[in-house]
N, C-alpha and C positions, 0 to 999 in steps of 0.2 A: 504493500500499501503506500503510495506515495505521500510527499508532504502536506499536498492540498487535500487529500483525502481523510488524513489525522486531523487537519486544523477544523475539516468541514463538521467531522464527527463529534469534535469536541466542543463546537459553539452551538450545538442544535439545541442546547437549553441555554439561556442566557438571561441576564440581568440588563437593566438599561443603564448606558452608560453615564458616567458622570459629567459635571459641564465642560470640562477642558478635553474629553475625549470623544474623538469623533470616529465611532466604532465601524459605522458603515457609510459608504460614498454611491452616490448613483452612477450608473453606466453612463456612458456620452451616448446612449441610444436616445433618439428626439422622440420626445412624445409628441403625439398629435394634437393641434391646438384645441381640437374639439374636447378633449379631454384633460386637458393642462390643470383645470380649475378641481380637479379630483385628486391631483396629486403634487401641484405646485403651491405650497402655503401661501404665498401670497395672494396669487391668481383664485385660490380657494376663498380666503377670508375677503376679497374685493367681491367675488359672487356672492357667497351664502351669508355673509355677515352675521354669524352667529346661528343661522338657522340649520342647526346640525340634523335635524329631522330629515330636511330636505338633501342634504349631503347624502346620508346613508341612504336614503331612496334612490339618489342618482346613481351612487357606487354600486348598490345593486343591480340597477338598470343596465349599467353599462359594464355590467360584470368584470367590475372593479377588483384587483389585487391588493395581497399584502404580502410583503416580503419578510418573512419569519427568518431569522439566524443567519441573514446575509446569503439567502439564495432559494430559500424555500417558498416556492410561491402558492398562494392560498387564495380562491376566489371567495369573495362574500356574497353570500344569499342569506335574503332573508325569507322567513317564513311568508307565506301569504296573507297573514293575519297580522304578523308584525309590520310587514309593509304597507298595508291598510292604516294601520294606527299611526305611523310615522308620518305617513302622506296626509293625514286627517291633522296631525299635530302642524305639520309644517307649513298648511294652509290657515291654521288659526291663528288665535289671538297670543302665542308665545307660551302657553301654559303646556306643560307635558314636555318640554325641550328635553332629548336626552342630555345629561351632564357630562361634560368634558373636563377632566380634571386638568391641572397645570402640571408643569415638568416637575414639580415637588412630590408628586403622588405618582412615583414609576412603580409603586406595587399597589395590589389593591388594599393589602394591609394597612396601608398607609391612610386610606379613607376615613372620612369622617363616619362613625357609627359600627363599623366594621365588624362583623363577627362572624365564624365558623359554622355556616348553615347552608342551606340550600336556595334561601330567600333571594328573590331577584324581584324589581319592580317595574322594568321595561324603560328607566329614567337614568338611573345610575349604576345598576348591575342588571346584566341580561343573561337568561340562558341561554346556552349555545351548545354545540358539538364541533368537533373538528372531524372531517370525514373523509375517509380516503377511497381508493379506488373508484372516484366518479369520473365517468367517461367524458371527454370534451369539456372538462374543467378549464376557465381561465387559467393561463400560467403555465400549462402543458405538463403538471405533474400529478393530475388526479386529485389535488386536493383542495377542499373547502371548508371554509368557516362558516356555520349555519346558526344562524341566531333565530331564536323564536319567541314567540309571546306566551306570559306566563299564565294568561286567563282563556283557558277552554280551546287552546290552539291544538288542530289534529296533528300537527307537525312538532308540537312541543313535547317537553318532557314528560316521561311516563310516571305514575305514581311510583314504580320500583326505582325509577332513574333519582326522583328526587330522594326515596329512602336510603338509597345507598350512596349519597354523593358523598366527598372527601376530598374535593379537588383542591384544597390546601395541601396535600401530601403529593408526593412523588407519583406519575402517572402509572409506574410499574407495578402497583399495589392495588391499581384499579380496576373497575370490570369494563373491558372493552366489549362492544355491542355489533352483531352484524345483522344484516337485514332481517333475517329470519326472528331474530330475538327481538328486536325492535318490533316488528309487526306482531307477534305474540303477546308484546306488552301494550299495543295498541297505536303505536307512532306509526303515523301515515310519510313514509319516506321514499318508497319505492320508486314514484313516478318522476321525482327529482333525482335521485341519486343512483339509480339502477341496481341492479340483482347483487352484483359484487361489494358493493359498499360497505363498510364497516367503518365505528368509530369511536370516539369517548366525549363523554359530557362534560364541560366546563361552565362556568360563572364567566363572564368576561365584563370589563369596564373599558373605557376609553380616557384616552390621556394624551396630552401633547409632550414634546421633548422640548431640548432648549433651543433649537432651531426651528421651532413651531411645527415640527412634523407630527403627522397625526397617528396613533397608535391604536390599536386593537388588542387587548391584554388579558388573558387568562389569569385565572386566580393563582394557579402554581407560578406565575413567572414568565411562562413562554409568552411572546408577542411577536405582531408585527407591525409594521410600519407601511400605510398605506404607498404604493410603489407601483409603476407600470413596468418597471426593469428589475431584474436581479441585481442585487447590491454586491459590493466587494466588501469582504473583511479585512481591513488595513492594507489594502491593495495586494494581497497575496494570491488572490483567483486571478 
């Protein structure tokens, strides 16, 4: 195994960098002007002006991607019910907007009111899953980050997922589910993700970094930055 492969494996679980360490750099690939507001912080803020609900809807509709650990590309997919909720919030009076924490909250455990439970509220904390082996997932790796609604969502967490959740621990000690098990528990995911998909449920939250980048982060610390391209870790890849 070469040096690049070793480093790739080492950094597949990471924490957010400190203020003086630029862990990731975008590749020089040009981002199409039509989606630049999804990935460029200045363009994003100019367009959305704090309407994070609309931003998440647009990321979903555009099959937007997140770069986890310097090269693992995950497509963001909202459940139908959560997308409808966020679209209503986006066009409303501003109430119910998703909370996007600042760069000082680089772990969920640093957010106000944090507790080790399965609770989510569709505002500060979201129920979600990392899903693997998804045909045609944007990013080319078959990876999806699926966020769902907490209230009667056919794609949401099953009662057993809620009961066995311990996402503050390492995922090696947690139950992964395949499509057959999800369906046996009542989750309706096959139409979106296909027969071979499997995954792990997480609680997620949103935060910015010190360069104003947008991050989707799981409770266990695994996280990714909204990005159209794979990043480079310290310029070594």
